[in-house]
N, C-alpha and C positions, 0 to 999 in steps of 0.2 A: 916289604915295602919297600919303596927308591928310598935314595940319602935324600933327597930333600925333601919329601915327605916325614919321614925321623927328623933332618935338620929344623922341619918347621915344629913340631912336635915339643922338641926341647924347646922352642923359644915360646911356645906358648904354657906352656908345664911352671915357664921364668913367669910370664903375665898375669897368673891363675895366683901365685903365688903373691907374689905381690898385690894384687887386686885381694889377696884372702888379708896380710894383714892391713891393709890400707882399713877393711872394716873389720879389724881387730883396735887399730889407732882409736876412730872414731868409738866404740864399744868402751876403749879405756876412757876417754876424755867423756864422756857422754856418763862416767861413775862417777869420776874425780868429780868432774862440777855436778853434780846430784850432791855427793860427801860435804862437798864445801857448802851447799844450799842448805842443808837439813843445819848444817855444825851452826851456822849463822842464824837461821831462822830460831833452832830450839835456843841458842844464849842469847837471842835477841840482840845480835852484834851487827854491823855494818863493814867493818874490816875485815870479815873473817867471808861476803860475800863477795865482796873485790878483789878478796888472795884467788878465787876461780880464777879469774884473767888470764895467770901468768901460766897456770899447766895449760888450761887453755889455744892459749897462744904457741906452746912449743908444740902441743897435739897438730895444732894446725901446721906447723911448720914441717914436721915428721912426715905429715898426712900426707903433701905437698909433694915430700922427698920420696914419695912411693911413689905418687901420681905423677911426679916426673919419669922415674926408670920404667912406669909401666908404658906408657906413651914411644918412650924414647925404643923400648923391646916391640912396641907396635910398629912402627916404626923399621925396627930392624926386620920380623916376621915380614911385609910388607917389601923388604927389598930383595929379603931372599926367595918370598913368592914369585918375581918377577926373573930369579935368576935361570940359567938351563942348568940343568942336570949337573952337567961337565964340572960347574963353574963353582958345587955346594963345597964346602970345604970343612964343615960343622963346629964356624969360631961363632963365641955365643959375642963378644965383642962387640960393643958399640963404633962404627966407624965416625973420625972424626965431622964429616958433613952430614950425617945424623946428630950429632950431639947439637952441630952448631943450629941445629931448626926447632929446637926445645932449648928451653929454662927451666929453673927449682921454682924461679921465681915468677915465671907464667905460668906454672902446673898451680902454685899455690893460691894464686888467682882467679882458679878455674871458676867459672861459675857456681857451681856445686859447692865447693869449700866454701866459697865465700858466704854464701846462704846457711850452711850448715854453721861452721865457726862464726859469722858473725852474730847470727843466734845465739849462739852459747856467752859472747865476748857480752853482750850487750845484757841480758838478760838480768844478769845481778844489778844495773845500774838501775833498769825499770824497778824489781825488785826495792832494790831501797828508795827510790821515788815515792812509789805506793804506800809503803810499812814505815819507812822511818822519817820522812819528813812531814 
């Protein structure tokens, strides 16, 4: 295996870990959200339902960070892929010019994260409107 292939494999392993961590964060977000919903509906209190918004928002920004890092490493992967074999140095640091192409906030407001987390965040309001008003 050439140095370039090995370097690309290292980067791909990082991307895979970040994607797995993002999946785990989504799982925890759903679990915590569900716990708040069950407590709120069981105790018939709308305040607990609204408290679910805070952890959901926190998970959104954590998940956005993982997506941000994943995008940076995908850009690094593309950068290494186009290098000559002689230029491969096994460096896993993200170069400044790649960091400038992406932001954490931009990743947080990606289409998939917006659909997932906005749904979780508006659900307590919908439940409040349907059950408590």
